[in-house]
Structures are given as C-alpha cells and as structure tokens.
C-alpha positions as CSV (number, residue, x, y, z in Angstrom):
1,M,63.8,38.7,-11.9
2,N,61.9,36.1,-10.1
3,K,61.4,32.9,-11.7
4,N,57.7,31.6,-12.7
5,P,55.5,30.9,-9.7
6,E,55.0,27.3,-8.7
7,H,51.7,28.0,-6.8
8,I,49.0,30.2,-7.8
9,G,45.9,31.0,-5.5
10,I,42.8,32.5,-7.2
11,V,39.6,33.8,-5.7
12,L,37.1,33.3,-8.2
13,D,34.8,36.3,-8.0
14,G,32.3,38.2,-9.8
15,N,30.1,35.1,-11.1
16,R,26.9,36.4,-10.2
17,R,27.3,40.0,-11.3
18,F,29.1,38.9,-14.9
19,A,25.4,37.0,-15.1
20,K,23.4,39.8,-14.4
21,R,25.3,41.8,-17.2
22,L,24.0,39.3,-19.8
23,M,20.6,39.6,-18.2
24,L,20.7,35.9,-16.7
25,E,19.5,34.5,-13.5
26,P,22.6,35.4,-11.1
27,W,23.7,31.7,-10.2
28,K,23.9,30.9,-13.9
29,G,27.1,33.0,-13.6
30,H,28.6,30.2,-11.6
31,E,27.9,27.7,-14.6
32,L,30.3,30.0,-16.7
33,G,32.5,30.2,-14.2
34,F,32.8,26.2,-13.8
35,K,33.5,26.2,-17.8
36,K,36.3,28.7,-17.1
37,I,37.9,26.8,-14.3
38,K,38.3,24.1,-17.1
39,K,40.1,25.8,-19.3
40,L,42.5,27.4,-16.3
41,F,43.8,24.0,-15.6
42,K,45.3,23.6,-19.2
43,W,46.8,27.2,-19.2
44,C,48.5,26.3,-15.9
45,K,49.9,23.3,-17.5
46,E,51.1,25.0,-20.5
47,L,52.7,27.8,-18.2
48,E,54.3,24.7,-15.8
49,I,52.5,25.7,-12.7
50,K,52.2,22.9,-10.6
51,E,50.0,23.9,-7.9
52,I,46.8,25.9,-7.9
53,T,44.7,26.8,-5.2
54,L,40.8,27.9,-6.0
55,Y,38.2,29.5,-3.3
56,C,35.2,28.3,-4.9
57,F,32.7,28.4,-1.7
58,S,33.4,30.4,1.3
59,M,31.5,29.6,4.6
60,Q,29.7,32.4,4.4
61,N,28.2,31.1,0.8
62,F,26.0,28.8,3.3
63,N,24.0,32.1,3.6
64,R,22.9,32.4,0.1
65,P,19.3,32.2,-1.2
66,K,18.2,28.1,-1.1
67,K,17.9,28.2,-5.0
68,E,21.3,29.1,-5.5
69,F,22.8,27.0,-2.7
70,D,21.1,24.0,-4.5
71,Y,22.1,25.2,-7.9
72,L,25.9,24.8,-6.7
73,M,25.5,21.6,-5.0
74,N,24.2,20.4,-8.4
75,L,27.2,21.9,-9.9
76,F,29.8,20.8,-7.5
77,E,28.3,17.1,-8.1
78,K,28.0,17.3,-12.0
79,G,31.7,18.9,-11.7
80,F,33.4,16.2,-9.7
81,N,31.4,13.7,-11.6
82,E,33.2,15.0,-14.7
83,V,36.9,15.0,-12.8
84,S,36.5,11.8,-11.7
85,T,36.3,10.5,-15.5
86,N,38.5,13.2,-17.2
87,E,41.5,11.5,-18.9
88,D,43.6,14.2,-18.6
89,I,43.6,14.1,-14.9
90,H,44.9,10.5,-14.9
91,K,47.4,11.0,-18.0
92,D,48.6,13.9,-16.1
93,K,48.6,12.9,-12.8
94,I,47.0,15.7,-11.3
95,R,46.3,15.2,-7.5
96,I,42.8,17.0,-6.3
97,N,42.9,18.3,-2.9
98,I,39.8,19.4,-1.1
99,I,40.3,22.1,1.5
100,G,37.6,23.2,4.0
101,R,34.6,21.8,6.2
102,Y,33.3,20.2,3.0
103,Y,31.6,17.6,5.8
104,L,29.1,20.4,6.0
105,F,27.9,19.7,2.3
106,P,25.1,17.5,1.2
107,E,26.1,13.9,1.6
108,K,25.8,12.9,-2.2
109,V,28.4,15.7,-2.9
110,Q,30.3,14.7,-0.2
111,E,30.5,11.2,-1.7
112,K,31.8,12.8,-5.3
113,I,34.6,14.8,-3.4
114,K,35.6,11.7,-1.6
115,K,35.8,9.7,-4.6
116,V,37.9,12.2,-6.8
117,I,40.2,12.6,-3.7
118,D,40.7,9.0,-3.4
119,L,41.3,8.3,-7.4
120,T,44.0,11.2,-7.2
121,K,45.7,10.7,-4.1
122,D,48.8,9.0,-5.5
123,Y,49.2,11.6,-8.3
124,N,51.8,14.1,-7.6
125,D,52.8,16.0,-11.0
126,Y,50.2,18.7,-10.4
127,K,48.0,19.4,-7.4
128,I,44.6,21.6,-7.7
129,N,43.6,22.5,-4.2
130,I,39.9,23.3,-3.8
131,A,38.6,25.2,-1.3
132,L,34.7,24.6,-0.3
133,A,33.0,25.5,2.6
134,Y,36.3,27.2,3.2
135,G,37.6,30.2,5.8
136,G,41.0,30.9,6.7
137,R,40.0,31.8,10.4
138,E,37.8,28.3,10.6
139,E,41.1,26.8,9.1
140,I,43.3,28.5,12.2
141,I,40.8,27.4,14.4
142,D,40.3,23.8,13.5
143,A,44.2,23.7,13.4
144,V,44.5,24.8,17.0
145,K,42.0,22.0,17.7
146,K,44.2,19.2,16.3
147,V,47.3,20.5,18.1
148,A,45.2,20.8,21.3
149,E,44.1,17.3,20.8
150,K,47.9,15.9,20.2
151,V,49.0,17.8,23.1
152,E,46.3,16.1,25.2
153,N,47.0,12.7,23.9
154,K,50.6,13.1,24.6
155,E,51.7,13.0,21.0
156,L,53.1,16.7,20.7
157,E,54.9,18.5,23.5
158,I,53.7,22.1,23.9
159,K,57.5,23.1,23.5
160,N,58.0,21.6,20.3
161,I,55.0,23.7,18.6
162,N,56.4,26.3,16.2
163,E,55.4,27.4,12.8
164,E,56.4,24.0,11.1
165,T,54.3,21.7,13.3
166,F,51.1,24.4,13.4
167,S,51.4,24.3,9.4
168,E,51.5,20.7,9.2
169,N,47.9,20.5,11.1
170,L,46.4,23.1,8.4
171,Y,43.9,22.0,5.5
172,L,46.9,23.6,3.3
173,N,50.5,23.5,4.2
174,T,51.8,24.8,0.7
175,E,51.9,28.7,0.3
176,P,51.0,30.3,-2.7
177,D,53.6,32.5,-4.7
178,L,50.7,34.7,-5.9
179,I,46.9,35.1,-5.5
180,I,44.8,36.5,-8.0
181,R,41.1,37.9,-7.3
182,T,38.7,38.6,-9.9
183,G,35.8,40.5,-10.0
184,G,36.6,44.0,-8.6
185,D,37.1,43.8,-5.0
186,R,40.1,44.5,-3.0
187,R,39.7,42.0,-0.3
188,T,41.3,38.9,1.0
189,S,38.0,37.8,2.4
190,N,39.4,35.3,4.9
191,F,41.3,33.1,2.1
192,L,44.4,31.7,3.2
193,P,45.5,34.2,6.1
194,W,48.1,32.1,7.5
195,Q,50.0,30.6,3.9
196,S,49.5,34.3,2.1
197,I,51.8,36.5,4.4
198,Y,54.3,36.6,1.7
199,S,51.9,36.0,-1.4
200,E,51.9,38.6,-4.1
201,W,48.1,39.8,-4.6
202,F,46.7,40.9,-8.0
203,F,43.2,42.6,-7.8
204,L,41.5,42.1,-11.3
205,E,38.4,44.0,-12.7
206,K,37.2,41.6,-14.7
207,A,34.9,38.9,-13.3
208,W,36.0,35.1,-13.3
209,P,34.1,34.0,-16.3
210,E,35.8,36.8,-18.5
211,F,39.1,36.1,-17.3
212,E,41.3,34.4,-20.1
213,K,44.8,33.3,-20.7
214,E,46.3,36.5,-21.5
215,D,45.4,37.9,-18.1
216,L,47.1,35.1,-16.4
217,I,50.4,35.7,-18.6
218,K,50.0,39.7,-17.4
219,V,49.8,38.6,-13.9
220,I,52.7,36.2,-14.2
221,E,54.6,38.7,-16.1
222,E,54.0,41.5,-13.4
223,Y,54.8,38.8,-10.4
224,K,58.4,38.0,-12.2
225,N,59.2,42.0,-11.9
226,R,58.1,42.6,-8.5
227,D,61.2,42.6,-5.7
228,R,60.0,40.2,-3.4
229,R,62.5,40.8,-0.4
230,F,60.7,38.7,2.1
231,G,61.3,41.4,4.7
232,K,65.5,41.4,3.8
C-alpha cells in the first residue's frame, strides 16, 4: 500500500452551478467556495499533507462576464488580506506561492498577492500553491521563453537542457501525488500538464462548496490502494 500523499492538487469546480441550485446569483458560489478553502487548509494539516495546489482562476476565466470578474477580483483582494493577517498561517509556517500570469490582474490585487508572498517566503513547514491566471500550456510556453533567454545570454548550454533544467523554469517545480476535480466534469482543463504525468486523478460529482473532509479522506484511502507502477 502507498503512503499518504505529500502533495495534492485540486481543481475547484462547480461553484456557479452550486449557487444556481440554491437560487443565488452564479458568482455567489465563488464566495461559498472560498469559505471551503479555509476549511481545507485545516483538514490538510490534520492529515499531514504538506503541499496543496489549488486551481482557482484559469486564463480562460478572463472571458467571464465583467460583473463576475469584478466580483472575483474583490474576493481575491479580500482573501489575500485575510491570509496576510491570519495567525495560523504564521504559526504553522505556511508558505503561500502564486503560480500563473497574475500580473494580468488589477494592480490592487497584485499588491495583495505580492504582500502575502513576501510575508511567507521564508516558511517551509507547509506550502499552498494558488493557481491564478493560470494555464498549463501558458506555463510551458513561459518556461520555454526563460530557457531560450538563458541560452541567448550564455547562462545555459543547449546540451544541458533536460527535464530537470526545464522543470526549474516552470511556475511550479513539484509534482502532485494526486489531483481531485470536483463538479462532475472529467477533464484536466489545462491544469499542470507537465507536473501531473504520474498524478492519480479523482473526479467527483460534488461541487467544490459541497466538498467535505470525509470526501478528502475517502480519496486518500483510494489513492493508497492504487498500484502506482510508474511505468515499471
């Protein structure tokens, strides 16, 4: 049997559909989803999961209606404000890492993000990666540009380019043991295509705001019983 996962990725899907079922405006589901994220942090600590990566806003999400986009930006701003003053973040030494092209966000949101990154940069007990303005293909393209620039500046020789050197230029250079997608869809949706080649995927019908600790435990137990051969 496998040991507990050290790194879990989650595609937080189904917020809007859940809100519609409650007869709420669709974007209100994002607020319910944000509240569930705060609970997730506590569950992962209890289960001794050291790293989580959350898919919160994709590059394609920029196409959402302006009212919903503005609502999300306000929610992110509020969320990062809360994180920067959260005593548990500092007590448990949780590093907050943002992956993606978040420089495309409004400046006030960028400022909150940079503050949280700076406040937690020296913490190493736990790690939370938040994918914002993220796309897996975009991540690979950005990594190719970084590698090309290093070659052009004679910092890297072409013969030395390999999986390890390429991974070092990605937004995220760790790999999830398992990835959960809530909301019922069975697609990977451009999430960590490089890092997830050996991740175990779990697709749940529940929307993200419905996700509970029992669901997380059930997924982990199934993960531990899977035969992970890694091509051997």
